[in-house]
N, C-alpha and C positions, 0 to 999 in steps of 0.2 A: 413805805413801799419796798417790796422785795422782788428781785428777779430770780426766778427759779432756774438754777443752772445744773444741778446734779441729776443724773439719770434716775436715781431713786425717787427724788421729789417729783419729777415729771411723770414717771410711771404711776406714782400714787395719785397725782392730780388727774391723770387719764381715767383711773378707776372711779374717782369721786365724780368727775364730769359725766361718766357713763351712767351713773345713778341719778344724774340730774337732767337726763334727756326727757323731753325733746328740746327744752328751752336753752340748753347749753350747746346745741348742735354745732354752730360755727366755731366756737372756741374748742369744743371737743375735737372737731376735724383738724383744726390747726395743731393741737397738741399731739394728735396721732401722727401728723406729718413730721412734727419735730422729733418725736420718738422713733421715727423710721428714717433717719438720715438728715432731717431738716433741710430739704432741698431749697426751700424759699428763704432761709436765713431769718426765721422768726424767733421770738423769745416770749416768755410769759411773765407778766407782772401781777403780783397779788398785793393786797393791803397788809396781809399777815399770813403766817404759816405755822402749823397746818390748818388752823381754824380760820380760813379766809372768809371774808364777806364779799369780795369782788375779785374778778380776774379779767385781765386784758391780754389778748394775744396780739402782739404788735411786731412790726418790722424791727430787726435789730440793727440794720445799717441805716445810714443817713441818705435820704433821697433829695433830689431837687425840690425846692419849696412849692413848685406848681404841679408836682407829679402825684395827683390824687388817685390815679388808677392803681399804682403800685403801693402808695402809702395808705394802706388799708388795715384796719384793726377789727377785732371781734370782741364783744363784751358779754360777760355773764355775771350776775350778782345774786347773792343770797341775802344781802342787806343793802338796800338802795343808798343808805347813808354812807356806808363804806365805799360804795361805787363812786358817789359824788366826791368824797374825800380823796379817793385814788386819782381821779381825773384832775383834781385841783392841786395835787402834789407836784412841786417843781421837778421837771425832768421826766414826768410820765408821758407827756405828749408835747410836741412842738406846736404851740398855738399860732406861731407866725408862719406856718406852712399849711398847705391844703392837704386834708386827709379825710378819709371815710371811717366811720365806725358802723359795724353791722351788729344788730341786736334783735332778738326775738321777744324781748321783754318791754313792756310799755314804758317804763321809766328811763330806759336808755335814751330815748329822744328827749324826754323832759329834762334830764340832767344836762344834756348838751345845750338845750335852749337856755337853761338857767346860767350856765357858765359862759356860753359864747356871747350872749348879749352885752354884758359889761366889758368884754374884751374887744367889741367891735367886729366880731367874727360872724359872717353871714352863714346861714344854714340852708341847705336844700335837702329835703327829706323825701325819699322815694319809697313807696310801700309795695310789697310783694306778698303773694301767698306762698307759703312754704309747704312743699309736698314731701312726705317721707313714706318709703315703702317698709312695712313692718317685717317682711321676710321675703327678700328677692329670690331665695331658693325655691319658692313656690311658683315662680314665673316659668312658663314653658320655654324650652330651648328654641331660640329664634330660628326660623327657616328662611334661608336666603333665596330671593327670587333668582331665576336663571340669569346667568351672565354677570351677576354681581359678586363682589368679594368684600370681606371685612378687612380693614387695615387700620393704620394710624396716620395722622397728619404729620407731615414733615414741617420743621420750622421754616422751610423755604416757601410755604404757603401762607405765611403771615399776612401778606398783602391782601389775599383773597378774604381772609378772616376779618381784617380791618375794614374792608369795604362792605362786608355783609352784616357786621355787628351793629345793632342799633345805636350803641354808645361809642362806636369807633369813628374812623375817618380822620384822625390826627396823629401826630408823631408820638404823643404820650400813650394813646391807646395801642398803637403799634408796638411800642416797647413792652407794654403789659402783656399783650397777646403773645409776643415772642417769648416772654418769660414763662408764661403758663404752658405754652406748647413744648418748651424744652424741659420743663421740670415735672409735669404731672401727667397722669394717664389721659388719653383721649381715644376715641374710636370713630371710625368713619366707614361709609360704604363707598366703594369704587366701582366704576363700570369696567368693561372688558379691556379698555385701554389704560386703566389705572387712574383715571380722573376722578376726584372726589365729587360725590353727589350730595351727601348728607353727612353731618358730623355732630358730635357732642364732646365737649371738653369737661375737665374737672379743674379745680383751682386750689389755692393755698389752704382753703378751709374744708377740703374734701367734698365740696358741693358741686353739683352739675353747673356748667357754665357754657354759654354760647352754643346752644343747640340750634341747628339750622339745616334746611334743605333748599337746594337751589330751586328757584321758581319753576323751571321747566320740568322738574322731577317730583313735584308735589302730588299729593293724593295717591301715592303708590304704597303707602304704609311704611315708608322708610323710617320716619321718626319714631313710630311705634316700635319697630324692630330695634332701632338703636337705643331707645330708652330702656327697653327690656334687657338688652345686652349689657349696657353700661351699669344697670342695677345689679345684674348677676356678677359682673366683674368686680364691682365695689364690694359686694358681699364676700367674694373669694379673697379679697385683700384684707378683710376684716373691718371695712369702713361701712358706715351707714349709707344708705342710698337716699339722698335728698337734694332738693334744688328749689329754685324760686321761679315763680311765674307772675307776670304782671296781671292784675285783676281783669284787664280788658281782653286777655288772650284766652277766650273761652274754649277754643279748639284744643289748646294744649292742656287745659284743665280737664277736659273730658277724656283726652287720651290717657293722662296719668291716672285718673280715677278708674278708667276702664281696665288698667293694668293692676289695680289694687293699691296704688299710692293713696295715702290719707292726707287730707289737708289739715294742717295744724290750726289750733285756735288763734285768732288775732292775725297780725301781719308781721312780716320781717321788715325792718326799716334799715335802709342804707342812708346814712346821714353824712352828707358832704359838709365839711367845715372849711369855709373859704375866707381867709383873712385878706381879701382883696389883692391877691397876687397875680391877677390876670384871669382870663377865661379858662375854666378848667373842665367844662363839660361834665356830664353825669358819670 
């Protein structure tokens, strides 16, 4: 197991992962953020270098054992055996703490199941469709409805986000949302008095996160406008424009497909590893 620390290694890895898209998307986004100041304090672990078979983007600091919201990793492999060996390497992951692994490849979940069972670690696997826009520069410039303005969300609004996020409502989710708000780009629509009506966040992996419109302001095309605007801004920063949608959210799927986003084959899995450290929510 090796931790890539030098800028030259990380820049080279970014290029390799770019050629491995789309299945390397979450790891690629994490490495891009690392190479651009590393606001989330992540690091990259590989089985070998430069001819690696597996890579894991993980938090570099130690978090509370029950903080599965912020203790989140992304995985990509070129050799599933190398990925299995990497996760079994002492020091790669803390199996006595709750954590998530994100992966777009089928065997990411299978490896977790094989390793977690003998350790007595419970798994909860959530599946999402992944949508990627091939070229956000082709999206039309969004036109604002009268009386609205584009802005960003202040960290002071974290309680509103925590109340409206389907996975929120507790202290751990609040800490996670406060971190995302303070570290990564977001965009929102505000009314004439400056109150947020609709918003879209981005996260540690460069993906879209927590897109929401207040119920009283739905069916006004706000989310379509924000999705287009967020995609164009991601493109301007050099990031891919991608995010996850639950299979039951048909309206969001139609919205994204109408804007030209493409649904990737298979599903993305968020795999919660819970070693019975208490209730940890999705």
